[in-house]
C-alpha positions as a Markdown table, in Angstrom:
| # | Residue | x | y | z |
|---|---|---|---|---|
| 1 | Met | 14.5 | -8.6 | -7.9 |
| 2 | Ala | 11.3 | -7.8 | -9.3 |
| 3 | Gln | 8.8 | -10.1 | -7.0 |
| 4 | Gln | 10.9 | -8.4 | -4.1 |
| 5 | Leu | 9.8 | -4.8 | -5.3 |
| 6 | Asn | 6.7 | -6.1 | -5.7 |
| 7 | Asp | 6.4 | -7.3 | -2.0 |
| 8 | Ala | 7.4 | -4.3 | -0.6 |
| 9 | Leu | 4.5 | -2.7 | -2.5 |
| 10 | Arg | 1.7 | -4.7 | -1.2 |
| 11 | Ile | -0.2 | -2.5 | 0.4 |
| 12 | Leu | -2.8 | -4.1 | 2.8 |
| 13 | Arg | -6.3 | -2.6 | 4.1 |
| 14 | Ile | -7.4 | -2.9 | 7.7 |
| 15 | Lys | -9.2 | -6.2 | 7.2 |
| 16 | Gln | -5.8 | -7.4 | 5.6 |
| 17 | Val | -3.8 | -6.2 | 8.2 |
| 18 | Lys | -6.7 | -7.4 | 10.9 |
| 19 | Ala | -6.1 | -11.2 | 9.4 |
| 20 | Leu | -2.8 | -11.0 | 9.3 |
| 21 | Thr | -2.0 | -9.5 | 13.1 |
| 22 | Gly | -4.6 | -11.2 | 15.3 |
| 23 | Leu | -5.9 | -7.5 | 16.2 |
| 24 | Pro | -8.9 | -6.1 | 16.3 |
| 25 | Asn | -9.5 | -2.6 | 14.7 |
| 26 | Ser | -9.5 | -0.4 | 17.7 |
| 27 | Thr | -6.2 | -2.3 | 18.6 |
| 28 | Ile | -4.8 | -1.4 | 16.0 |
| 29 | Tyr | -5.7 | 2.4 | 15.8 |
| 30 | Asp | -5.1 | 2.5 | 19.2 |
| 31 | His | -1.2 | 1.1 | 19.0 |
| 32 | Ala | -1.0 | 3.8 | 15.6 |
| 33 | Lys | -1.9 | 6.6 | 17.4 |
| 34 | Lys | 0.5 | 5.8 | 19.9 |
| 35 | Gly | 3.7 | 5.4 | 18.1 |
| 36 | Leu | 3.1 | 1.4 | 18.1 |
| 37 | Phe | 2.1 | 1.0 | 14.7 |
| 38 | Val | 2.2 | 2.6 | 11.5 |
| 39 | Lys | -0.3 | 5.6 | 10.3 |
| 40 | Phe | -2.9 | 4.3 | 7.4 |
| 41 | Phe | -2.0 | 6.2 | 4.3 |
| 42 | Lys | -5.2 | 7.8 | 2.0 |
| 43 | Leu | -5.1 | 5.2 | -1.3 |
| 44 | Gly | -8.8 | 7.7 | -2.3 |
| 45 | Glu | -11.3 | 9.6 | -0.3 |
| 46 | Arg | -12.4 | 6.8 | 1.8 |
| 47 | Ile | -10.0 | 4.4 | 1.3 |
| 48 | Ser | -6.5 | 3.7 | 3.7 |
| 49 | Gly | -4.1 | 0.9 | 3.8 |
| 50 | Val | -0.6 | 0.3 | 4.8 |
| 51 | Leu | 2.7 | -1.4 | 3.2 |
| 52 | Glu | 3.0 | -5.3 | 4.3 |
| 53 | Ser | 6.4 | -4.7 | 4.5 |
| 54 | Glu | 5.8 | -2.4 | 7.5 |
| 55 | Val | 3.3 | -4.2 | 9.7 |
| 56 | Thr | 5.3 | -7.7 | 9.1 |
| 57 | Ala | 8.6 | -5.6 | 10.1 |
| 58 | Ile | 6.6 | -4.7 | 13.1 |
| 59 | Met | 5.4 | -7.8 | 13.9 |
| 60 | Ala | 9.2 | -9.2 | 13.7 |
| 61 | Ala | 9.6 | -6.8 | 16.9 |
| 62 | Arg | 7.4 | -7.7 | 18.8 |
| 63 | Ile | 7.8 | -11.4 | 18.1 |
| 64 | Ser | 11.7 | -10.9 | 19.3 |
| 65 | Gly | 10.7 | -9.5 | 22.8 |
| 66 | Lys | 11.5 | -6.1 | 21.7 |
| 67 | Ser | 10.3 | -3.1 | 24.3 |
| 68 | Glu | 7.8 | -0.4 | 23.5 |
| 69 | Ala | 10.4 | 2.2 | 22.8 |
| 70 | Glu | 12.2 | 0.2 | 20.8 |
| 71 | Ile | 8.9 | -0.5 | 18.3 |
| 72 | Lys | 8.3 | 3.2 | 18.6 |
| 73 | Ala | 11.5 | 4.1 | 17.1 |
| 74 | Leu | 11.0 | 1.2 | 14.8 |
| 75 | Val | 7.7 | 2.4 | 13.6 |
| 76 | Leu | 9.4 | 6.3 | 13.7 |
| 77 | Ser | 12.3 | 4.9 | 11.1 |
| 78 | Leu | 9.5 | 3.4 | 9.2 |
| 79 | Glu | 7.6 | 6.3 | 8.2 |
| 80 | Asn | 10.5 | 8.3 | 7.7 |
| 81 | Gln | 11.1 | 6.2 | 5.2 |
| 82 | Arg | 8.0 | 6.3 | 4.1 |
| 83 | Val | 8.2 | 9.7 | 3.1 |
| 84 | Thr | 11.4 | 9.6 | 1.9 |
| 85 | Asn | 10.8 | 7.4 | -0.5 |
| 86 | Trp | 7.0 | 7.5 | -1.7 |
| 87 | Gly | 6.0 | 11.1 | -0.3 |
| 88 | Gln | 3.7 | 9.6 | 1.7 |
| 89 | Ser | 3.0 | 10.3 | 5.4 |
């Protein structure tokens, strides 16, 4: 159980997100702007990240052939869940 919680809370920086998704910075940030990827949250003044569980959920949706509308709904759900659980948007 502790390992599951640890995995759910793993924070990825942009380089790790790029390595995991295979997408360049510009595409990741463009997708976030369009609601197709979760927005990064601040970890410090010049540092931001996203939860690994959010990235893997979005990747699984893409792999399974979900439409852009379904991915946008997933992203909104993930961001709302983040706010509910952690107070981060």
